[in-house]
C-alpha positions in Angstrom: 50.0 -3.8 -15.8 47.5 -1.9 -13.6 45.1 -3.8 -11.4 41.7 -2.3 -11.0 39.5 -2.6 -7.9 36.3 -3.9 -9.5 34.4 -2.9 -6.3 35.4 0.8 -6.7 32.2 2.9 -6.7 32.0 5.3 -9.7 31.1 9.0 -9.1 30.6 11.8 -11.7 30.5 9.6 -14.8 27.8 10.2 -17.4 28.0 8.7 -20.9 25.8 10.0 -23.8 24.6 8.3 -27.0 22.3 9.6 -29.8 19.6 7.1 -30.9 16.4 7.2 -32.8 13.0 6.1 -31.5 9.8 5.2 -33.3 6.4 5.2 -31.7 5.9 1.6 -32.8 7.1 -0.8 -35.4 4.7 0.4 -38.1 5.5 4.1 -37.6 7.4 6.0 -40.3 8.1 8.9 -37.9 11.1 8.8 -35.7 12.8 11.1 -33.2 16.6 11.5 -32.6 17.2 11.6 -28.8 20.4 12.0 -26.9 20.4 9.6 -23.9 22.6 10.6 -21.0 23.2 7.6 -18.7 24.6 8.4 -15.2 26.8 5.7 -13.7 27.1 7.3 -10.2 26.9 4.7 -7.4 27.7 1.7 -9.6 30.9 -0.3 -9.2 33.3 -1.0 -12.0 32.1 -4.6 -11.8 28.5 -3.4 -12.5 29.6 -1.4 -15.6 31.7 -4.3 -17.0 28.8 -6.7 -16.3 26.5 -4.5 -18.4 29.1 -4.3 -21.2 29.7 -8.1 -21.1 26.0 -8.9 -21.4 25.7 -7.1 -24.7 28.9 -8.8 -26.0 27.5 -12.2 -24.8 24.2 -11.7 -26.6 26.0 -11.0 -29.8 28.2 -14.0 -29.3 25.3 -16.3 -28.6 23.6 -15.2 -31.8 26.7 -16.0 -33.9 27.3 -19.3 -32.0 24.0 -20.7 -33.0 25.4 -21.2 -36.6 28.3 -23.2 -35.1 26.3 -25.1 -32.5 27.4 -28.6 -33.6 31.1 -27.7 -33.3 31.1 -25.5 -30.1 33.6 -26.6 -27.5 33.6 -26.1 -23.7 35.1 -22.6 -23.9 35.7 -19.8 -26.4 37.9 -16.7 -26.2 36.4 -13.5 -27.6 38.3 -10.2 -28.0 36.2 -7.2 -27.3 36.3 -4.4 -29.8 35.9 -0.7 -29.2 32.5 0.8 -30.2 34.2 2.7 -33.1 36.0 -0.3 -34.5 34.8 -2.6 -37.3 31.1 -3.4 -37.2 30.2 -5.9 -34.4 26.7 -6.6 -35.5 26.0 -10.0 -37.1 24.8 -9.4 -40.7 21.7 -11.5 -40.0 20.8 -9.4 -37.0 21.3 -6.2 -39.1 18.8 -7.5 -41.7 16.3 -8.4 -39.0 16.7 -5.1 -37.3 16.2 -3.2 -40.6 13.2 -5.3 -41.5 11.6 -4.7 -38.0 12.0 -0.9 -38.5 9.8 -1.0 -41.6 6.0 -1.1 -42.2 4.6 -4.5 -43.1 4.4 -3.6 -46.8 8.0 -2.2 -46.9 9.1 -5.4 -45.0 7.4 -7.7 -47.6 9.1 -5.8 -50.5 12.5 -5.8 -48.8 12.4 -9.5 -47.9 11.2 -10.4 -51.4 14.1 -8.4 -52.9 16.6 -10.2 -50.6 15.2 -13.6 -51.6 15.5 -12.7 -55.3 19.1 -11.5 -54.8 19.9 -14.7 -52.9 18.5 -17.0 -55.6 20.5 -15.3 -58.4 23.3 -17.4 -59.8 
C-alpha cells in the first residue's frame, strides 16, 4: 500500500469536463462548453476535500429519507465518475424539471403524478 503525502502541492494538472449552460432557467437555448480546471498550487488534501464535498452533498440528500434510522457513523464507498449513476433519482427529476420552462415543467410534473397514481 502506498502512502500519499496529502500536503504535496500539485503542479501541471488540468482536468477538463464538457457541460451545458443556459442563460436562465426559462431559456430553451443552451451552449456546450469545455471547462478546463487547473489544479496548480493546490495540495492533494485540497483536491480530495473538493471531491468529498460533492459526495457528502449526495449522501446527505439520500440520508434524509432514512433520517429516523441514521446511526452515529456511515461508511460510503466512492465510485469512479464513469461507474453506475451516482445521482439520486429524486435529484435527477428535480434537475430535469429545473431545466424546463414553467409550462414544460407543469406538463412534466403532471405526467409524473399520473404515472405514480396508476395501479
